C-alpha positions in Angstrom: 82.0 84.9 56.3 85.3 84.3 58.0 86.1 82.7 61.2 88.7 83.6 63.9 88.8 80.3 65.0 89.7 77.6 62.2 88.0 73.9 62.7 88.9 71.4 59.9 87.0 68.3 59.6 87.7 65.4 57.3 84.0 64.3 57.2 80.7 65.9 57.3 77.3 64.7 56.6 74.6 67.7 55.8 71.7 67.4 58.1 68.7 69.3 59.6 70.7 72.2 61.3 72.9 72.5 58.0 72.1 76.3 57.2 74.3 76.7 54.1 77.5 75.5 52.7 80.1 77.7 50.6 83.0 77.0 48.8 86.2 78.5 50.6 90.1 78.0 50.0 92.0 77.0 53.2 95.4 78.3 53.8 97.3 75.7 51.5 94.8 76.7 48.3 92.7 73.7 48.7 89.2 74.3 48.0 87.0 73.3 51.2 83.4 73.9 52.4 82.3 76.1 55.0 79.5 74.7 56.9 77.3 77.0 58.9 75.1 75.0 61.4 73.3 76.7 64.2 75.6 79.4 65.2 79.1 77.2 64.5 81.0 77.6 61.4 83.6 75.0 60.5 85.7 73.7 57.6 85.3 70.5 55.9 88.1 69.2 53.9 86.2 68.7 50.4 84.4 70.8 48.0 80.7 71.4 48.3 80.3 69.0 45.3 82.2 66.3 46.9 80.3 66.9 50.5 76.8 66.7 48.9 78.0 63.4 47.1 79.2 62.0 49.9 75.9 63.1 52.0 73.7 61.4 49.1 76.0 58.1 48.7 74.9 57.7 52.7 71.6 57.7 51.9 71.8 55.3 48.8 72.1 57.9 46.1 74.7 60.1 44.4 75.2 64.0 43.3 74.9 63.3 40.0 71.7 61.3 39.8 70.0 63.7 42.1 70.8 66.7 39.7 69.8 64.7 36.6 66.5 64.1 38.6 65.9 67.4 39.4 66.4 68.4 36.0 63.6 66.2 34.8 61.2 66.7 37.2 61.5 70.6 37.2 62.2 71.0 33.4 65.2 73.2 34.2 68.6 73.0 32.9 70.9 74.5 35.4 71.2 75.4 39.0 68.6 73.0 40.4 68.0 72.2 44.0 68.4 68.6 45.1 67.4 66.6 47.9 69.6 65.1 50.5 67.5 63.1 52.5 63.5 62.8 51.3 62.6 61.2 54.8 63.9 64.4 56.8 63.1 66.7 54.2 66.7 68.1 53.5 67.1 70.0 50.6 69.8 72.1 49.2 69.5 74.9 46.4 72.7 76.7 45.0 72.4 80.7 44.2 75.4 80.4 41.1 76.3 77.5 39.4 77.6 74.5 41.6 80.8 74.4 40.0 81.6 77.8 41.1 84.1 77.7 43.6 82.4 80.5 45.6 78.6 79.1 45.5 76.5 79.1 48.1 74.1 76.4 49.0 71.1 77.5 51.3 68.8 75.0 53.3 65.3 76.6 52.6 64.4 75.5 55.9 67.0 78.1 57.6 65.5 80.8 55.5 63.3 83.1 57.8 63.5 86.4 55.6 64.8 88.3 52.8 65.6 92.0 52.3 66.6 93.9 49.3 70.1 95.5 49.6 70.3 97.7 46.7 70.9 95.0 43.4 71.9 92.4 46.3 70.0 90.3 48.7 70.3 90.3 52.6 69.3 86.2 53.6 68.5 86.2 57.5 69.0 82.7 58.6 67.0 80.8 61.6 70.4 81.4 63.6 69.9 85.4 63.5 73.1 85.5 60.8 72.2 87.7 57.8 74.3 86.8 54.7 74.5 89.3 51.8 74.2 87.7 48.4 75.0 89.1 45.2 71.6 88.3 43.5 68.5 90.5 43.2 65.9 90.0 45.8 63.4 88.4 42.9 66.1 86.2 41.6 66.8 85.1 44.8 63.2 84.4 46.2 62.5 82.7 42.4 65.2 80.2 43.6 63.8 79.7 46.9 60.5 79.2 45.8 61.8 76.6 43.4 63.2 74.5 46.4 60.3 74.6 48.3 58.3 73.5 45.2 60.9 70.8 44.6 60.7 69.3 47.8 57.0 69.4 48.0 56.7 67.3 44.8 59.7 64.6 46.1 57.6 64.5 49.1 54.3 64.1 47.5 55.7 61.7 45.2 57.3 59.8 48.1 53.8 59.5 49.8 52.3 58.5 46.6 54.6 55.6 46.3 53.9 54.4 49.6 50.1 54.4 49.0 50.6 52.3 46.1 52.5 50.0 48.0 50.3 49.6 50.7 47.1 49.1 48.4 48.7 46.4 46.1 46.9 43.2 45.7 47.7 40.1 47.8 49.6 37.4 45.6 49.2 33.9 45.5 51.5 31.9 48.3 53.4 28.8 46.8 52.9 26.1 49.0 55.8 24.2 50.0 55.4 20.1 50.3 56.5 17.9 53.2 59.6 17.1 51.2 60.6 20.3 51.0 59.7 21.0 47.2 58.0 23.5 46.1 54.4 22.9 44.4 53.9 25.9 41.7 50.6 23.9 40.6 48.9 24.4 43.7 48.9 28.4 44.9 47.0 29.1 47.6 45.7 32.9 48.3 46.2 34.4 52.1 42.3 34.6 52.1 41.7 31.1 51.1 
C-alpha cells in the first residue's frame, strides 16, 4: 500500500470513515501509521498503537483499558478487537499481534467481502480497494466475526446500562430551610 504522494499528519483521530490502519516506516525510519480513509491514504506521525490510544483518550479511555476489557469480555488472551467509540460504533481489529510493526487494524464496517487467494485472503473494502493479507480466509473471517460480535456485545451492554438508569427509583430530596440550612430529618419525595 504505497502512495506516490506523501501526506504526513501530526495528529489524527480514528473516525467512522477510517477503513484501516497499518504500521509503516517513514523515510527517516520512524514507525508511523498508514491510514486509509475513503479513497485517501496518508501517514500519521505516530505508531498505530499510539494513534489508537490517542483516539481512545479523546473519548475518555485508553488502549490498555480497552484491551483489558476486550480480553475479559471475549475471554481471549491476544489480538482482541477494541471499541474506539461506542456511541458511533467504531471498532477495529488486528490481523496480527498489535506489537508487530506491519500489523493491520481493520474497521469491520468497511469490509464488503473476502475472497481466498491461495493461502492468503483478499479483503474488499467499501471504497473498492482490495487488500491482500497473509491469513487464510477462515482465519481472517473468524477475526472479522469476533469483531462484529464484540461490537454487538458492547452496544447491548451500553443499552442495558441506559435502561437501568432510566428505570431507577426516585430518591428522596433533602429540604433546604429558609435560613439556608439543610434538614436531613425531613425528606420529601418528588411524588409527595
